[in-house]
N, CA, C and O atoms as a Maestro MAE file, in Angstrom:
{
 s_m_m2io_version
 :::
 2.0.0
}

f_m_ct {
 s_m_title
 :::
 protein
 m_atom[228] {
  # First column is atom index #
  i_m_mmod_type
  r_m_x_coord
  r_m_y_coord
  r_m_z_coord
  i_m_residue_number
  s_m_chain_name
  s_m_pdb_residue_name
  s_m_pdb_atom_name
  i_m_atomic_number
  :::
  1 25 -7.728 -0.346 19.556 1 A "MET " " N  " 7
  2 3 -6.005 -0.043 18.730 1 A "MET " " CA " 6
  3 2 -5.673 -1.383 18.089 1 A "MET " " C  " 6
  4 15 -5.813 -2.520 18.540 1 A "MET " " O  " 8
  5 25 -5.126 -0.898 16.750 2 A "LYS " " N  " 7
  6 3 -5.331 -1.847 16.032 2 A "LYS " " CA " 6
  7 2 -3.493 -1.942 15.685 2 A "LYS " " C  " 6
  8 15 -2.725 -1.051 15.322 2 A "LYS " " O  " 8
  9 25 -3.263 -3.287 15.952 3 A "THR " " N  " 7
  10 3 -1.998 -3.679 16.327 3 A "THR " " CA " 6
  11 2 -1.239 -4.677 15.175 3 A "THR " " C  " 6
  12 15 -1.945 -5.619 14.813 3 A "THR " " O  " 8
  13 25 0.069 -4.591 14.573 4 A "ILE " " N  " 7
  14 3 0.522 -5.287 13.358 4 A "ILE " " CA " 6
  15 2 0.569 -6.787 13.708 4 A "ILE " " C  " 6
  16 15 1.235 -7.470 12.929 4 A "ILE " " O  " 8
  17 25 0.063 -7.336 14.600 5 A "LEU " " N  " 7
  18 3 -0.116 -8.554 14.837 5 A "LEU " " CA " 6
  19 2 -1.285 -9.289 14.464 5 A "LEU " " C  " 6
  20 15 -1.282 -10.500 14.246 5 A "LEU " " O  " 8
  21 25 -2.067 -8.705 14.410 6 A "ASP " " N  " 7
  22 3 -3.167 -8.905 13.727 6 A "ASP " " CA " 6
  23 2 -3.104 -8.658 12.333 6 A "ASP " " C  " 6
  24 15 -2.550 -7.693 11.807 6 A "ASP " " O  " 8
  25 25 -3.677 -9.543 11.788 7 A "LYS " " N  " 7
  26 3 -3.704 -10.314 9.928 7 A "LYS " " CA " 6
  27 2 -4.033 -9.400 9.381 7 A "LYS " " C  " 6
  28 15 -3.403 -9.042 8.386 7 A "LYS " " O  " 8
  29 25 -5.142 -8.690 9.832 8 A "THR " " N  " 7
  30 3 -5.848 -7.512 9.210 8 A "THR " " CA " 6
  31 2 -5.298 -6.479 8.956 8 A "THR " " C  " 6
  32 15 -5.277 -5.876 7.883 8 A "THR " " O  " 8
  33 25 -4.640 -6.116 10.307 9 A "THR " " N  " 7
  34 3 -4.082 -4.780 9.990 9 A "THR " " CA " 6
  35 2 -2.788 -4.903 8.717 9 A "THR " " C  " 6
  36 15 -2.478 -4.189 7.764 9 A "THR " " O  " 8
  37 25 -2.148 -6.480 9.408 10 A "ARG " " N  " 7
  38 3 -0.712 -6.510 8.855 10 A "ARG " " CA " 6
  39 2 -0.840 -6.486 6.896 10 A "ARG " " C  " 6
  40 15 0.026 -6.226 6.061 10 A "ARG " " O  " 8
  41 25 -2.196 -6.847 6.744 11 A "ASP " " N  " 7
  42 3 -2.677 -6.946 5.412 11 A "ASP " " CA " 6
  43 2 -3.262 -5.370 4.722 11 A "ASP " " C  " 6
  44 15 -3.323 -4.893 3.588 11 A "ASP " " O  " 8
  45 25 -3.454 -5.135 5.441 12 A "GLU " " N  " 7
  46 3 -3.810 -3.164 5.268 12 A "GLU " " CA " 6
  47 2 -3.033 -2.380 5.347 12 A "GLU " " C  " 6
  48 15 -3.198 -1.210 5.004 12 A "GLU " " O  " 8
  49 25 -2.056 -2.832 5.797 13 A "LEU " " N  " 7
  50 3 -0.735 -1.749 5.903 13 A "LEU " " CA " 6
  51 2 0.232 -2.221 4.212 13 A "LEU " " C  " 6
  52 15 0.596 -1.513 3.273 13 A "LEU " " O  " 8
  53 25 0.374 -3.877 4.509 14 A "ILE " " N  " 7
  54 3 1.557 -3.938 3.672 14 A "ILE " " CA " 6
  55 2 0.153 -3.341 2.198 14 A "ILE " " C  " 6
  56 15 0.774 -2.476 1.581 14 A "ILE " " O  " 8
  57 25 -1.226 -3.470 1.552 15 A "ALA " " N  " 7
  58 3 -1.856 -3.119 0.411 15 A "ALA " " CA " 6
  59 2 -1.549 -1.441 0.273 15 A "ALA " " C  " 6
  60 15 -1.668 -0.952 -0.851 15 A "ALA " " O  " 8
  61 25 -1.197 -0.655 1.290 16 A "ARG " " N  " 7
  62 3 -0.774 0.750 1.454 16 A "ARG " " CA " 6
  63 2 0.396 1.030 1.110 16 A "ARG " " C  " 6
  64 15 0.623 1.971 0.349 16 A "ARG " " O  " 8
  65 25 1.482 0.149 1.686 17 A "ALA " " N  " 7
  66 3 2.386 0.778 1.166 17 A "ALA " " CA " 6
  67 2 2.429 0.320 -0.099 17 A "ALA " " C  " 6
  68 15 3.026 1.033 -0.906 17 A "ALA " " O  " 8
  69 25 1.828 -0.944 -0.582 18 A "ARG " " N  " 7
  70 3 2.529 -1.463 -2.197 18 A "ARG " " CA " 6
  71 2 1.715 -0.511 -3.600 18 A "ARG " " C  " 6
  72 15 1.857 -0.593 -4.820 18 A "ARG " " O  " 8
  73 25 0.589 0.632 -2.467 19 A "THR " " N  " 7
  74 3 0.176 1.937 -3.424 19 A "THR " " CA " 6
  75 2 0.952 2.822 -3.076 19 A "THR " " C  " 6
  76 15 0.372 3.902 -3.190 19 A "THR " " O  " 8
  77 25 2.673 3.026 -2.452 20 A "LEU " " N  " 7
  78 3 2.870 3.471 -2.581 20 A "LEU " " CA " 6
  79 2 3.956 4.178 -4.068 20 A "LEU " " C  " 6
  80 15 4.339 3.211 -4.726 20 A "LEU " " O  " 8
  81 25 4.328 5.131 -4.501 21 A "ASN " " N  " 7
  82 3 5.229 5.387 -5.459 21 A "ASN " " CA " 6
  83 2 6.060 6.770 -5.527 21 A "ASN " " C  " 6
  84 15 6.053 7.505 -4.539 21 A "ASN " " O  " 8
  85 25 6.752 7.115 -6.651 22 A "VAL " " N  " 7
  86 3 8.039 8.711 -6.104 22 A "VAL " " CA " 6
  87 2 7.256 9.088 -6.359 22 A "VAL " " C  " 6
  88 15 7.849 9.468 -7.369 22 A "VAL " " O  " 8
  89 25 6.202 9.490 -6.509 23 A "SER " " N  " 7
  90 3 5.247 10.924 -6.988 23 A "SER " " CA " 6
  91 2 4.137 10.880 -5.819 23 A "SER " " C  " 6
  92 15 3.269 11.752 -5.804 23 A "SER " " O  " 8
  93 25 4.164 9.857 -4.829 24 A "SER " " N  " 7
  94 3 3.167 9.619 -3.287 24 A "SER " " CA " 6
  95 2 3.583 11.109 -2.980 24 A "SER " " C  " 6
  96 15 4.730 11.510 -3.179 24 A "SER " " O  " 8
  97 25 2.702 11.799 -2.546 25 A "LYS " " N  " 7
  98 3 2.670 13.010 -1.818 25 A "LYS " " CA " 6
  99 2 2.290 12.542 0.031 25 A "LYS " " C  " 6
  100 15 1.880 11.500 0.545 25 A "LYS " " O  " 8
  101 25 2.578 13.557 0.453 26 A "PRO " " N  " 7
  102 3 2.861 12.968 2.389 26 A "PRO " " CA " 6
  103 2 1.298 13.440 2.062 26 A "PRO " " C  " 6
  104 15 0.778 13.992 1.092 26 A "PRO " " O  " 8
  105 25 0.644 12.802 3.747 27 A "GLN " " N  " 7
  106 3 -0.373 13.395 4.304 27 A "GLN " " CA " 6
  107 2 -0.259 14.491 5.368 27 A "GLN " " C  " 6
  108 15 -0.971 15.434 5.713 27 A "GLN " " O  " 8
  109 25 0.760 14.058 5.698 28 A "TRP " " N  " 7
  110 3 1.547 14.712 6.812 28 A "TRP " " CA " 6
  111 2 2.381 14.674 7.023 28 A "TRP " " C  " 6
  112 15 2.941 13.607 6.771 28 A "TRP " " O  " 8
  113 25 3.429 16.094 7.841 29 A "GLY " " N  " 7
  114 3 4.909 15.843 7.419 29 A "GLY " " CA " 6
  115 2 5.465 16.024 6.115 29 A "GLY " " C  " 6
  116 15 4.956 16.197 5.008 29 A "GLY " " O  " 8
  117 25 6.966 15.916 6.645 30 A "LYS " " N  " 7
  118 3 7.788 16.413 4.975 30 A "LYS " " CA " 6
  119 2 8.942 15.030 4.773 30 A "LYS " " C  " 6
  120 15 10.036 15.160 4.223 30 A "LYS " " O  " 8
  121 25 8.516 13.969 5.240 31 A "MET " " N  " 7
  122 3 9.046 13.505 4.792 31 A "MET " " CA " 6
  123 2 8.646 12.692 2.844 31 A "MET " " C  " 6
  124 15 7.545 12.576 2.305 31 A "MET " " O  " 8
  125 25 9.918 12.331 2.342 32 A "SER " " N  " 7
  126 3 9.578 11.649 1.266 32 A "SER " " CA " 6
  127 2 8.889 10.346 1.282 32 A "SER " " C  " 6
  128 15 8.112 10.115 2.208 32 A "SER " " O  " 8
  129 25 9.121 9.320 0.203 33 A "ILE " " N  " 7
  130 3 8.863 8.257 0.319 33 A "ILE " " CA " 6
  131 2 9.649 6.931 0.553 33 A "ILE " " C  " 6
  132 15 9.426 5.773 0.908 33 A "ILE " " O  " 8
  133 25 10.942 7.913 0.070 34 A "ASP " " N  " 7
  134 3 12.147 6.399 0.348 34 A "ASP " " CA " 6
  135 2 12.610 7.098 1.498 34 A "ASP " " C  " 6
  136 15 13.316 6.253 2.049 34 A "ASP " " O  " 8
  137 25 12.644 8.238 2.270 35 A "GLN " " N  " 7
  138 3 12.839 8.974 3.491 35 A "GLN " " CA " 6
  139 2 11.978 8.504 4.750 35 A "GLN " " C  " 6
  140 15 12.284 8.901 5.874 35 A "GLN " " O  " 8
  141 25 10.918 7.669 4.543 36 A "MET " " N  " 7
  142 3 9.956 7.093 5.532 36 A "MET " " CA " 6
  143 2 9.736 5.982 5.418 36 A "MET " " C  " 6
  144 15 9.262 5.435 6.414 36 A "MET " " O  " 8
  145 25 9.965 5.158 4.207 37 A "LEU " " N  " 7
  146 3 10.569 4.323 4.272 37 A "LEU " " CA " 6
  147 2 11.959 3.178 5.166 37 A "LEU " " C  " 6
  148 15 12.047 2.055 5.661 37 A "LEU " " O  " 8
  149 25 12.866 4.463 4.900 38 A "LYS " " N  " 7
  150 3 13.454 3.747 5.750 38 A "LYS " " CA " 6
  151 2 13.506 4.248 6.933 38 A "LYS " " C  " 6
  152 15 14.237 3.757 7.793 38 A "LYS " " O  " 8
  153 25 12.857 5.140 7.119 39 A "HIS " " N  " 7
  154 3 12.664 4.943 8.661 39 A "HIS " " CA " 6
  155 2 11.915 4.338 9.079 39 A "HIS " " C  " 6
  156 15 12.040 4.259 10.301 39 A "HIS " " O  " 8
  157 25 10.947 3.696 8.613 40 A "ALA " " N  " 7
  158 3 10.223 2.440 8.913 40 A "ALA " " CA " 6
  159 2 10.846 1.336 9.366 40 A "ALA " " C  " 6
  160 15 10.418 0.777 10.375 40 A "ALA " " O  " 8
  161 25 12.505 0.619 8.347 41 A "ILE " " N  " 7
  162 3 13.270 0.056 8.146 41 A "ILE " " CA " 6
  163 2 13.958 -0.005 9.797 41 A "ILE " " C  " 6
  164 15 13.911 -0.930 10.608 41 A "ILE " " O  " 8
  165 25 14.391 0.922 9.879 42 A "LEU " " N  " 7
  166 3 15.476 1.229 11.094 42 A "LEU " " CA " 6
  167 2 14.922 1.179 11.721 42 A "LEU " " C  " 6
  168 15 15.585 1.059 12.751 42 A "LEU " " O  " 8
  169 25 13.423 1.182 12.049 43 A "ALA " " N  " 7
  170 3 12.728 1.605 13.252 43 A "ALA " " CA " 6
  171 2 12.526 0.008 13.995 43 A "ALA " " C  " 6
  172 15 12.795 -0.409 15.122 43 A "ALA " " O  " 8
  173 25 11.788 -0.780 12.505 44 A "ASP " " N  " 7
  174 3 11.279 -2.533 12.737 44 A "ASP " " CA " 6
  175 2 13.376 -2.967 13.582 44 A "ASP " " C  " 6
  176 15 13.567 -3.321 14.745 44 A "ASP " " O  " 8
  177 25 14.207 -2.813 12.787 45 A "GLU " " N  " 7
  178 3 15.092 -3.574 12.799 45 A "GLU " " CA " 6
  179 2 16.210 -3.312 14.532 45 A "GLU " " C  " 6
  180 15 16.857 -4.085 15.238 45 A "GLU " " O  " 8
  181 25 15.903 -1.748 14.579 46 A "MET " " N  " 7
  182 3 15.884 -2.071 16.451 46 A "MET " " CA " 6
  183 2 15.356 -2.243 16.762 46 A "MET " " C  " 6
  184 15 15.786 -2.305 17.913 46 A "MET " " O  " 8
  185 25 13.464 -2.711 16.853 47 A "TYR " " N  " 7
  186 3 13.082 -3.369 17.487 47 A "TYR " " CA " 6
  187 2 13.166 -4.826 17.763 47 A "TYR " " C  " 6
  188 15 12.651 -5.413 18.714 47 A "TYR " " O  " 8
  189 25 14.038 -5.439 16.600 48 A "LEU " " N  " 7
  190 3 13.916 -6.346 16.527 48 A "LEU " " CA " 6
  191 2 15.312 -7.038 17.210 48 A "LEU " " C  " 6
  192 15 15.420 -8.233 17.485 48 A "LEU " " O  " 8
  193 25 16.617 -5.736 17.469 49 A "GLY " " N  " 7
  194 3 17.687 -5.797 18.313 49 A "GLY " " CA " 6
  195 2 18.517 -6.517 16.605 49 A "GLY " " C  " 6
  196 15 19.127 -7.564 16.392 49 A "GLY " " O  " 8
  197 25 18.226 -5.626 15.912 50 A "LYS " " N  " 7
  198 3 19.472 -5.935 14.740 50 A "LYS " " CA " 6
  199 2 20.279 -4.475 14.301 50 A "LYS " " C  " 6
  200 15 21.209 -4.350 13.504 50 A "LYS " " O  " 8
  201 25 19.594 -3.443 15.097 51 A "LYS " " N  " 7
  202 3 20.130 -2.648 15.280 51 A "LYS " " CA " 6
  203 2 20.088 -1.976 16.480 51 A "LYS " " C  " 6
  204 15 19.247 -2.229 17.343 51 A "LYS " " O  " 8
  205 25 21.214 -0.867 16.627 52 A "PHE " " N  " 7
  206 3 21.607 -0.422 17.829 52 A "PHE " " CA " 6
  207 2 21.507 1.271 17.331 52 A "PHE " " C  " 6
  208 15 21.663 1.749 16.207 52 A "PHE " " O  " 8
  209 25 21.237 1.837 18.428 53 A "THR " " N  " 7
  210 3 21.822 3.112 18.857 53 A "THR " " CA " 6
  211 2 23.076 3.667 19.802 53 A "THR " " C  " 6
  212 15 23.961 3.014 20.355 53 A "THR " " O  " 8
  213 25 22.874 4.889 19.791 54 A "SER " " N  " 7
  214 3 23.720 5.099 21.533 54 A "SER " " CA " 6
  215 2 22.645 5.559 22.502 54 A "SER " " C  " 6
  216 15 22.772 5.855 23.690 54 A "SER " " O  " 8
  217 25 21.693 5.558 21.833 55 A "ALA " " N  " 7
  218 3 20.604 5.666 22.720 55 A "ALA " " CA " 6
  219 2 20.012 4.163 23.288 55 A "ALA " " C  " 6
  220 15 18.967 3.958 23.904 55 A "ALA " " O  " 8
  221 25 20.795 3.437 22.965 56 A "THR " " N  " 7
  222 3 19.865 1.507 23.474 56 A "THR " " CA " 6
  223 2 20.476 1.504 24.387 56 A "THR " " C  " 6
  224 15 21.553 2.059 24.610 56 A "THR " " O  " 8
  225 25 19.880 0.907 24.984 57 A "PHE " " N  " 7
  226 3 20.738 0.168 25.827 57 A "PHE " " CA " 6
  227 2 20.925 -1.138 26.351 57 A "PHE " " C  " 6
  228 15 21.869 -1.371 27.106 57 A "PHE " " O  " 8
  :::
 }
 m_bond[227] {
  # First column is bond index #
  i_m_from
  i_m_to
  i_m_order
  :::
  1 1 2 1
  2 2 3 1
  3 3 4 2
  4 3 5 1
  5 5 6 1
  6 6 7 1
  7 7 8 2
  8 7 9 1
  9 9 10 1
  10 10 11 1
  11 11 12 2
  12 11 13 1
  13 13 14 1
  14 14 15 1
  15 15 16 2
  16 15 17 1
  17 17 18 1
  18 18 19 1
  19 19 20 2
  20 19 21 1
  21 21 22 1
  22 22 23 1
  23 23 24 2
  24 23 25 1
  25 25 26 1
  26 26 27 1
  27 27 28 2
  28 27 29 1
  29 29 30 1
  30 30 31 1
  31 31 32 2
  32 31 33 1
  33 33 34 1
  34 34 35 1
  35 35 36 2
  36 35 37 1
  37 37 38 1
  38 38 39 1
  39 39 40 2
  40 39 41 1
  41 41 42 1
  42 42 43 1
  43 43 44 2
  44 43 45 1
  45 45 46 1
  46 46 47 1
  47 47 48 2
  48 47 49 1
  49 49 50 1
  50 50 51 1
  51 51 52 2
  52 51 53 1
  53 53 54 1
  54 54 55 1
  55 55 56 2
  56 55 57 1
  57 57 58 1
  58 58 59 1
  59 59 60 2
  60 59 61 1
  61 61 62 1
  62 62 63 1
  63 63 64 2
  64 63 65 1
  65 65 66 1
  66 66 67 1
  67 67 68 2
  68 67 69 1
  69 69 70 1
  70 70 71 1
  71 71 72 2
  72 71 73 1
  73 73 74 1
  74 74 75 1
  75 75 76 2
  76 75 77 1
  77 77 78 1
  78 78 79 1
  79 79 80 2
  80 79 81 1
  81 81 82 1
  82 82 83 1
  83 83 84 2
  84 83 85 1
  85 85 86 1
  86 86 87 1
  87 87 88 2
  88 87 89 1
  89 89 90 1
  90 90 91 1
  91 91 92 2
  92 91 93 1
  93 93 94 1
  94 94 95 1
  95 95 96 2
  96 95 97 1
  97 97 98 1
  98 98 99 1
  99 99 100 2
  100 99 101 1
  101 101 102 1
  102 102 103 1
  103 103 104 2
  104 103 105 1
  105 105 106 1
  106 106 107 1
  107 107 108 2
  108 107 109 1
  109 109 110 1
  110 110 111 1
  111 111 112 2
  112 111 113 1
  113 113 114 1
  114 114 115 1
  115 115 116 2
  116 115 117 1
  117 117 118 1
  118 118 119 1
  119 119 120 2
  120 119 121 1
  121 121 122 1
  122 122 123 1
  123 123 124 2
  124 123 125 1
  125 125 126 1
  126 126 127 1
  127 127 128 2
  128 127 129 1
  129 129 130 1
  130 130 131 1
  131 131 132 2
  132 131 133 1
  133 133 134 1
  134 134 135 1
  135 135 136 2
  136 135 137 1
  137 137 138 1
  138 138 139 1
  139 139 140 2
  140 139 141 1
  141 141 142 1
  142 142 143 1
  143 143 144 2
  144 143 145 1
  145 145 146 1
  146 146 147 1
  147 147 148 2
  148 147 149 1
  149 149 150 1
  150 150 151 1
  151 151 152 2
  152 151 153 1
  153 153 154 1
  154 154 155 1
  155 155 156 2
  156 155 157 1
  157 157 158 1
  158 158 159 1
  159 159 160 2
  160 159 161 1
  161 161 162 1
  162 162 163 1
  163 163 164 2
  164 163 165 1
  165 165 166 1
  166 166 167 1
  167 167 168 2
  168 167 169 1
  169 169 170 1
  170 170 171 1
  171 171 172 2
  172 171 173 1
  173 173 174 1
  174 174 175 1
  175 175 176 2
  176 175 177 1
  177 177 178 1
  178 178 179 1
  179 179 180 2
  180 179 181 1
  181 181 182 1
  182 182 183 1
  183 183 184 2
  184 183 185 1
  185 185 186 1
  186 186 187 1
  187 187 188 2
  188 187 189 1
  189 189 190 1
  190 190 191 1
  191 191 192 2
  192 191 193 1
  193 193 194 1
  194 194 195 1
  195 195 196 2
  196 195 197 1
  197 197 198 1
  198 198 199 1
  199 199 200 2
  200 199 201 1
  201 201 202 1
  202 202 203 1
  203 203 204 2
  204 203 205 1
  205 205 206 1
  206 206 207 1
  207 207 208 2
  208 207 209 1
  209 209 210 1
  210 210 211 1
  211 211 212 2
  212 211 213 1
  213 213 214 1
  214 214 215 1
  215 215 216 2
  216 215 217 1
  217 217 218 1
  218 218 219 1
  219 219 220 2
  220 219 221 1
  221 221 222 1
  222 222 223 1
  223 223 224 2
  224 223 225 1
  225 225 226 1
  226 226 227 1
  227 227 228 2
  :::
 }
}
């Protein structure tokens, strides 16, 4: 399984993110690019303990 702790995997993800633009179409799901990036950023902040939700203990 790939992990973002692996530099090669991280580099792949960064390269993919850099190709995204406002006209990018989802390959699955319904989120727009800005919704997906917001979702990913909020998840990272939650994992890092910078954001909390009512479900976070």
